[in-house]
Jmol script that loads the backbone (N, CA, C; Angstrom):
load data "model"
ATOM      1  N   UNK A   1      -3.684  -1.232 -15.615  1.00  0.00           N
ATOM      2  CA  UNK A   1      -3.212  -0.744 -14.339  1.00  0.00           C
ATOM      3  C   UNK A   1      -2.971   0.751 -14.433  1.00  0.00           C
ATOM      4  N   UNK A   2      -3.323   1.410 -13.418  1.00  0.00           N
ATOM      5  CA  UNK A   2      -3.114   2.840 -13.368  1.00  0.00           C
ATOM      6  C   UNK A   2      -1.808   3.139 -12.636  1.00  0.00           C
ATOM      7  N   UNK A   3      -0.948   3.836 -13.326  1.00  0.00           N
ATOM      8  CA  UNK A   3       0.319   4.226 -12.711  1.00  0.00           C
ATOM      9  C   UNK A   3       0.042   5.122 -11.510  1.00  0.00           C
ATOM     10  N   UNK A   4      -0.980   5.950 -11.643  1.00  0.00           N
ATOM     11  CA  UNK A   4      -1.339   6.850 -10.543  1.00  0.00           C
ATOM     12  C   UNK A   4      -1.785   6.056  -9.312  1.00  0.00           C
ATOM     13  N   UNK A   5      -2.571   4.997  -9.519  1.00  0.00           N
ATOM     14  CA  UNK A   5      -3.016   4.167  -8.395  1.00  0.00           C
ATOM     15  C   UNK A   5      -1.840   3.475  -7.724  1.00  0.00           C
ATOM     16  N   UNK A   6      -0.914   2.991  -8.532  1.00  0.00           N
ATOM     17  CA  UNK A   6       0.292   2.348  -7.967  1.00  0.00           C
ATOM     18  C   UNK A   6       1.107   3.367  -7.165  1.00  0.00           C
ATOM     19  N   UNK A   7       1.251   4.556  -7.715  1.00  0.00           N
ATOM     20  CA  UNK A   7       2.025   5.596  -7.026  1.00  0.00           C
ATOM     21  C   UNK A   7       1.368   5.971  -5.702  1.00  0.00           C
ATOM     22  N   UNK A   8       0.038   6.073  -5.711  1.00  0.00           N
ATOM     23  CA  UNK A   8      -0.671   6.398  -4.469  1.00  0.00           C
ATOM     24  C   UNK A   8      -0.479   5.299  -3.429  1.00  0.00           C
ATOM     25  N   UNK A   9      -0.525   4.057  -3.859  1.00  0.00           N
ATOM     26  CA  UNK A   9      -0.326   2.941  -2.924  1.00  0.00           C
ATOM     27  C   UNK A   9       1.094   2.950  -2.367  1.00  0.00           C
ATOM     28  N   UNK A  10       2.056   3.226  -3.219  1.00  0.00           N
ATOM     29  CA  UNK A  10       3.448   3.295  -2.763  1.00  0.00           C
ATOM     30  C   UNK A  10       3.632   4.439  -1.773  1.00  0.00           C
ATOM     31  N   UNK A  11       2.998   5.569  -2.061  1.00  0.00           N
ATOM     32  CA  UNK A  11       3.058   6.701  -1.139  1.00  0.00           C
ATOM     33  C   UNK A  11       2.450   6.364   0.207  1.00  0.00           C
ATOM     34  N   UNK A  12       1.331   5.648   0.198  1.00  0.00           N
ATOM     35  CA  UNK A  12       0.666   5.240   1.436  1.00  0.00           C
ATOM     36  C   UNK A  12       1.577   4.294   2.227  1.00  0.00           C
ATOM     37  N   UNK A  13       2.286   3.410   1.523  1.00  0.00           N
ATOM     38  CA  UNK A  13       3.200   2.487   2.183  1.00  0.00           C
ATOM     39  C   UNK A  13       4.347   3.248   2.851  1.00  0.00           C
ATOM     40  N   UNK A  14       4.912   4.200   2.140  1.00  0.00           N
ATOM     41  CA  UNK A  14       6.009   5.000   2.692  1.00  0.00           C
ATOM     42  C   UNK A  14       5.529   5.796   3.900  1.00  0.00           C
ATOM     43  N   UNK A  15       4.347   6.378   3.775  1.00  0.00           N
ATOM     44  CA  UNK A  15       3.763   7.126   4.886  1.00  0.00           C
ATOM     45  C   UNK A  15       3.588   6.216   6.106  1.00  0.00           C
ATOM     46  N   UNK A  16       3.120   5.001   5.868  1.00  0.00           N
ATOM     47  CA  UNK A  16       2.935   4.057   6.963  1.00  0.00           C
ATOM     48  C   UNK A  16       4.241   3.657   7.625  1.00  0.00           C
ATOM     49  N   UNK A  17       5.259   3.434   6.809  1.00  0.00           N
ATOM     50  CA  UNK A  17       6.565   3.069   7.367  1.00  0.00           C
ATOM     51  C   UNK A  17       7.123   4.197   8.232  1.00  0.00           C
ATOM     52  N   UNK A  18       6.961   5.426   7.747  1.00  0.00           N
ATOM     53  CA  UNK A  18       7.451   6.583   8.498  1.00  0.00           C
ATOM     54  C   UNK A  18       6.697   6.726   9.822  1.00  0.00           C
ATOM     55  N   UNK A  19       5.377   6.547   9.777  1.00  0.00           N
ATOM     56  CA  UNK A  19       4.585   6.679  10.996  1.00  0.00           C
ATOM     57  C   UNK A  19       4.917   5.562  11.985  1.00  0.00           C
ATOM     58  N   UNK A  20       5.125   4.365  11.476  1.00  0.00           N
ATOM     59  CA  UNK A  20       5.508   3.261  12.364  1.00  0.00           C
ATOM     60  C   UNK A  20       6.871   3.541  13.002  1.00  0.00           C
ATOM     61  N   UNK A  21       7.809   4.033  12.210  1.00  0.00           N
ATOM     62  CA  UNK A  21       9.137   4.355  12.740  1.00  0.00           C
ATOM     63  C   UNK A  21       9.044   5.445  13.804  1.00  0.00           C
ATOM     64  N   UNK A  22       8.205   6.441  13.567  1.00  0.00           N
ATOM     65  CA  UNK A  22       8.009   7.496  14.554  1.00  0.00           C
ATOM     66  C   UNK A  22       7.442   6.907  15.847  1.00  0.00           C
ATOM     67  N   UNK A  23       6.487   6.013  15.700  1.00  0.00           N
ATOM     68  CA  UNK A  23       5.926   5.353  16.876  1.00  0.00           C
ATOM     69  C   UNK A  23       6.960   4.553  17.641  1.00  0.00           C
ATOM     70  N   UNK A  24       7.865   3.914  16.896  1.00  0.00           N
ATOM     71  CA  UNK A  24       8.943   3.172  17.554  1.00  0.00           C
ATOM     72  C   UNK A  24       9.871   4.111  18.308  1.00  0.00           C
ATOM     73  N   UNK A  25      10.175   5.251  17.702  1.00  0.00           N
ATOM     74  CA  UNK A  25      11.074   6.216  18.350  1.00  0.00           C
ATOM     75  C   UNK A  25      10.458   6.831  19.595  1.00  0.00           C
ATOM     76  N   UNK A  26       9.188   7.181  19.500  1.00  0.00           N
ATOM     77  CA  UNK A  26       8.531   7.866  20.616  1.00  0.00           C
ATOM     78  C   UNK A  26       7.884   6.905  21.606  1.00  0.00           C
ATOM     79  N   UNK A  27       7.789   5.630  21.225  1.00  0.00           N
ATOM     80  CA  UNK A  27       7.138   4.655  22.086  1.00  0.00           C
ATOM     81  C   UNK A  27       5.620   4.766  22.056  1.00  0.00           C
ATOM     82  N   UNK A  28       5.089   5.403  21.017  1.00  0.00           N
ATOM     83  CA  UNK A  28       3.641   5.595  20.893  1.00  0.00           C
ATOM     84  C   UNK A  28       3.022   4.411  20.150  1.00  0.00           C
ATOM     85  N   UNK A  29       2.309   3.542  20.869  1.00  0.00           N
ATOM     86  CA  UNK A  29       1.735   2.367  20.214  1.00  0.00           C
ATOM     87  C   UNK A  29       0.654   2.726  19.186  1.00  0.00           C
ATOM     88  N   UNK A  30      -0.018   3.851  19.378  1.00  0.00           N
ATOM     89  CA  UNK A  30      -1.055   4.267  18.423  1.00  0.00           C
ATOM     90  C   UNK A  30      -0.429   4.616  17.069  1.00  0.00           C
ATOM     91  N   UNK A  31       0.673   5.352  17.078  1.00  0.00           N
ATOM     92  CA  UNK A  31       1.368   5.680  15.830  1.00  0.00           C
ATOM     93  C   UNK A  31       1.870   4.409  15.144  1.00  0.00           C
ATOM     94  N   UNK A  32       2.409   3.485  15.941  1.00  0.00           N
ATOM     95  CA  UNK A  32       2.890   2.229  15.372  1.00  0.00           C
ATOM     96  C   UNK A  32       1.749   1.470  14.700  1.00  0.00           C
ATOM     97  N   UNK A  33       0.625   1.388  15.369  1.00  0.00           N
ATOM     98  CA  UNK A  33      -0.523   0.656  14.826  1.00  0.00           C
ATOM     99  C   UNK A  33      -1.076   1.333  13.568  1.00  0.00           C
ATOM    100  N   UNK A  34      -1.185   2.653  13.599  1.00  0.00           N
ATOM    101  CA  UNK A  34      -1.684   3.381  12.423  1.00  0.00           C
ATOM    102  C   UNK A  34      -0.727   3.216  11.242  1.00  0.00           C
ATOM    103  N   UNK A  35       0.557   3.224  11.520  1.00  0.00           N
ATOM    104  CA  UNK A  35       1.546   3.034  10.462  1.00  0.00           C
ATOM    105  C   UNK A  35       1.432   1.653   9.831  1.00  0.00           C
ATOM    106  N   UNK A  36       1.261   0.655  10.656  1.00  0.00           N
ATOM    107  CA  UNK A  36       1.101  -0.710  10.136  1.00  0.00           C
ATOM    108  C   UNK A  36      -0.188  -0.843   9.343  1.00  0.00           C
ATOM    109  N   UNK A  37      -1.248  -0.170   9.796  1.00  0.00           N
ATOM    110  CA  UNK A  37      -2.524  -0.219   9.077  1.00  0.00           C
ATOM    111  C   UNK A  37      -2.387   0.425   7.693  1.00  0.00           C
ATOM    112  N   UNK A  38      -1.661   1.519   7.608  1.00  0.00           N
ATOM    113  CA  UNK A  38      -1.452   2.177   6.310  1.00  0.00           C
ATOM    114  C   UNK A  38      -0.653   1.275   5.370  1.00  0.00           C
ATOM    115  N   UNK A  39       0.317   0.566   5.927  1.00  0.00           N
ATOM    116  CA  UNK A  39       1.097  -0.361   5.101  1.00  0.00           C
ATOM    117  C   UNK A  39       0.226  -1.503   4.598  1.00  0.00           C
ATOM    118  N   UNK A  40      -0.659  -1.995   5.444  1.00  0.00           N
ATOM    119  CA  UNK A  40      -1.569  -3.069   5.036  1.00  0.00           C
ATOM    120  C   UNK A  40      -2.516  -2.574   3.948  1.00  0.00           C
ATOM    121  N   UNK A  41      -3.000  -1.352   4.082  1.00  0.00           N
ATOM    122  CA  UNK A  41      -3.876  -0.767   3.066  1.00  0.00           C
ATOM    123  C   UNK A  41      -3.145  -0.666   1.734  1.00  0.00           C
ATOM    124  N   UNK A  42      -1.899  -0.245   1.781  1.00  0.00           N
ATOM    125  CA  UNK A  42      -1.106  -0.135   0.553  1.00  0.00           C
ATOM    126  C   UNK A  42      -0.927  -1.504  -0.098  1.00  0.00           C
ATOM    127  N   UNK A  43      -0.711  -2.526   0.708  1.00  0.00           N
ATOM    128  CA  UNK A  43      -0.548  -3.881   0.172  1.00  0.00           C
ATOM    129  C   UNK A  43      -1.823  -4.350  -0.525  1.00  0.00           C
ATOM    130  N   UNK A  44      -2.964  -4.045   0.068  1.00  0.00           N
ATOM    131  CA  UNK A  44      -4.250  -4.413  -0.541  1.00  0.00           C
ATOM    132  C   UNK A  44      -4.421  -3.679  -1.870  1.00  0.00           C
ATOM    133  N   UNK A  45      -4.056  -2.409  -1.899  1.00  0.00           N
ATOM    134  CA  UNK A  45      -4.165  -1.642  -3.148  1.00  0.00           C
ATOM    135  C   UNK A  45      -3.267  -2.229  -4.239  1.00  0.00           C
ATOM    136  N   UNK A  46      -2.046  -2.589  -3.863  1.00  0.00           N
ATOM    137  CA  UNK A  46      -1.126  -3.195  -4.838  1.00  0.00           C
ATOM    138  C   UNK A  46      -1.673  -4.523  -5.347  1.00  0.00           C
ATOM    139  N   UNK A  47      -2.235  -5.319  -4.460  1.00  0.00           N
ATOM    140  CA  UNK A  47      -2.818  -6.598  -4.864  1.00  0.00           C
ATOM    141  C   UNK A  47      -3.969  -6.373  -5.835  1.00  0.00           C
ATOM    142  N   UNK A  48      -4.788  -5.381  -5.565  1.00  0.00           N
ATOM    143  CA  UNK A  48      -5.887  -5.051  -6.467  1.00  0.00           C
ATOM    144  C   UNK A  48      -5.384  -4.657  -7.845  1.00  0.00           C
ATOM    145  N   UNK A  49      -4.329  -3.882  -7.888  1.00  0.00           N
ATOM    146  CA  UNK A  49      -3.751  -3.482  -9.173  1.00  0.00           C
ATOM    147  C   UNK A  49      -3.166  -4.695  -9.899  1.00  0.00           C
ATOM    148  N   UNK A  50      -2.543  -5.606  -9.151  1.00  0.00           N
ATOM    149  CA  UNK A  50      -2.015  -6.832  -9.764  1.00  0.00           C
ATOM    150  C   UNK A  50      -3.139  -7.644 -10.400  1.00  0.00           C
ATOM    151  N   UNK A  51      -4.260  -7.749  -9.685  1.00  0.00           N
ATOM    152  CA  UNK A  51      -5.397  -8.496 -10.215  1.00  0.00           C
ATOM    153  C   UNK A  51      -5.954  -7.842 -11.476  1.00  0.00           C
ATOM    154  N   UNK A  52      -6.024  -6.519 -11.474  1.00  0.00           N
ATOM    155  CA  UNK A  52      -6.488  -5.805 -12.668  1.00  0.00           C
ATOM    156  C   UNK A  52      -5.571  -6.096 -13.854  1.00  0.00           C
ATOM    157  N   UNK A  53      -4.259  -6.089 -13.590  1.00  0.00           N
ATOM    158  CA  UNK A  53      -3.298  -6.359 -14.658  1.00  0.00           C
ATOM    159  C   UNK A  53      -3.485  -7.761 -15.227  1.00  0.00           C
ATOM    160  N   UNK A  54      -3.659  -8.733 -14.341  1.00  0.00           N
ATOM    161  CA  UNK A  54      -3.831 -10.117 -14.795  1.00  0.00           C
ATOM    162  C   UNK A  54      -5.112 -10.282 -15.590  1.00  0.00           C
ATOM    163  N   UNK A  55      -6.181  -9.651 -15.126  1.00  0.00           N
ATOM    164  CA  UNK A  55      -7.458  -9.713 -15.847  1.00  0.00           C
ATOM    165  C   UNK A  55      -7.317  -9.086 -17.229  1.00  0.00           C
ATOM    166  N   UNK A  56      -6.639  -7.964 -17.301  1.00  0.00           N
ATOM    167  CA  UNK A  56      -6.449  -7.288 -18.582  1.00  0.00           C
ATOM    168  C   UNK A  56      -5.622  -8.175 -19.535  1.00  0.00           C
ATOM    169  N   UNK A  57      -4.590  -8.819 -19.002  1.00  0.00           N
ATOM    170  CA  UNK A  57      -3.778  -9.725 -19.828  1.00  0.00           C
ATOM    171  C   UNK A  57      -4.621 -10.879 -20.371  1.00  0.00           C
ATOM    172  N   UNK A  58      -5.471 -11.430 -19.531  1.00  0.00           N
ATOM    173  CA  UNK A  58      -6.328 -12.540 -19.977  1.00  0.00           C
ATOM    174  C   UNK A  58      -7.316 -12.083 -21.058  1.00  0.00           C
ATOM    175  N   UNK A  59      -7.869 -10.910 -20.886  1.00  0.00           N
ATOM    176  CA  UNK A  59      -8.812 -10.374 -21.873  1.00  0.00           C
ATOM    177  C   UNK A  59      -8.096 -10.082 -23.191  1.00  0.00           C
ATOM    178  N   UNK A  60      -6.893  -9.543 -23.095  1.00  0.00           N
ATOM    179  CA  UNK A  60      -6.130  -9.205 -24.291  1.00  0.00           C
ATOM    180  C   UNK A  60      -5.753 -10.459 -25.085  1.00  0.00           C
ATOM    181  N   UNK A  61      -5.561 -11.582 -24.402  1.00  0.00           N
ATOM    182  CA  UNK A  61      -5.182 -12.822 -25.063  1.00  0.00           C
ATOM    183  C   UNK A  61      -6.373 -13.483 -25.748  1.00  0.00           C
ATOM    184  N   UNK A  62      -7.575 -13.166 -25.281  1.00  0.00           N
ATOM    185  CA  UNK A  62      -8.783 -13.816 -25.822  1.00  0.00           C
ATOM    186  C   UNK A  62      -9.146 -13.304 -27.198  1.00  0.00           C
TER     187      UNK A  62
END
end "model"
wireframe off; spacefill off
backbone 0.3
color backbone group
């Protein structure tokens, strides 16, 4: 697992939460939707990193 990849995904999640919150404050549905999309992207990235970690663990055990 790359610490840098995890950090980038976490940053994307934070960015998405902030954009969604801004959309909630301003009533802008586009900002809300973009913020949620960024959070979903971050979740996919984290899942990918989890899978890489599990694969590496399985290979290391073999």
